[in-house]
C-alpha positions, 0 to 999 in steps of 0.5 A: 250474454247476448250483447249489443256491438253495434247501434244505428242512430234511430230513423222517424218512420210514420205509416197511417196507423201513426210514427214510430222510432225505428232503431238497427242493432247488431248482437253478438248471439250465444250459441251453444257446442252441437255436443254437450262436452264439459271442455276439459275431456281428453280427445285422441284425434284420427284416424281419418280414412281420405280418397282423393280423386278428380274428374277422371278418377282417384288422383295421386297427391305429393301431400295426405289429405287425411294427414293435414286435415288431423295436423289443422284440426289439432291446431284448432282445438288448442288455441280455441278449446281447453281439451287434452289432446290424446297422442296418436296411436301407431299403427292402428289397423283398420276393420275396413276402409267404409266409413259405415261400416266402421263406425258401427264397429263399436268394439274397434273404438273401444279398444282404441279408446282404451289404448289412448286413454282419451274420452272422445274419439274423433273420426270420420272420412274425408273426400276431397275431389279437383275438377279441373273443367275446360270448355267453350261457352257463349257469352253476348259481345255488344259492337260499338261499330254498329251497335247491334248485340253478337254472340261469340265462343269464348274459352272458360278455363276453371279449376274447383276444389271440393272438400266433402267431410263426414265428421264422427265422434266416438265414446273412448269408453263404450264405442258408440257414435254420440255424433255425427255431421257431415260438412261440404265445401266448394271453391272455384278459381278461373285458373288452371294454374291452380295449387291443390295443396293450397286449394284444400287448405282454401277449404279448411278455412271456410270450414273451420267456424263449423269445425270449433262450433262442434266443440266449443261455444261461440257466437255470431253475429245477428242484426236485428230492427226495434220498433218504439213507438 
């Protein structure tokens, strides 16, 4: 159901064709989940493939990106939905680490569905990048002494965190891929004194609404302008 959440006093607008009353309203618009779940199915989370790298190549991190993402998604689903989360199946052996190839292996997902008892399996791949860049850029400088504009070189230190997720959902009975969506987020910090763990979660928080939108209905706010004669 669409709900009116904000009302703005009407404004009288006149033109050559006459006068109209204009009212601006903000509506809560319902958005259906992108997968037609009933809402009480059993879901198994994982496995998630991961790659962590910076501008120079793969990097070691003091935390497991895929594991932290799985925990975050688990908390979101418990808070926002009524799905039943199946216990994690230990010692899962992946037939390949290629996310495109493993998505075609219906037998693997069917077996994992039988072991976990899940109706659907939520899996995918995660690419977490750290872009640490330092360099000089040219900027304008206005001199208050002579009133002239000069150009000078300024040292710029920037760090960016990029989160690239390929979210995949498989049918636990047939092993078929039923849904797939890429999700990306980039956060830039103008300071090299960064923390990778905090940077990763800043990406995750920004993607929460899209993640929940796959599994559960939600609402979005949208402004509309109404004209009355």
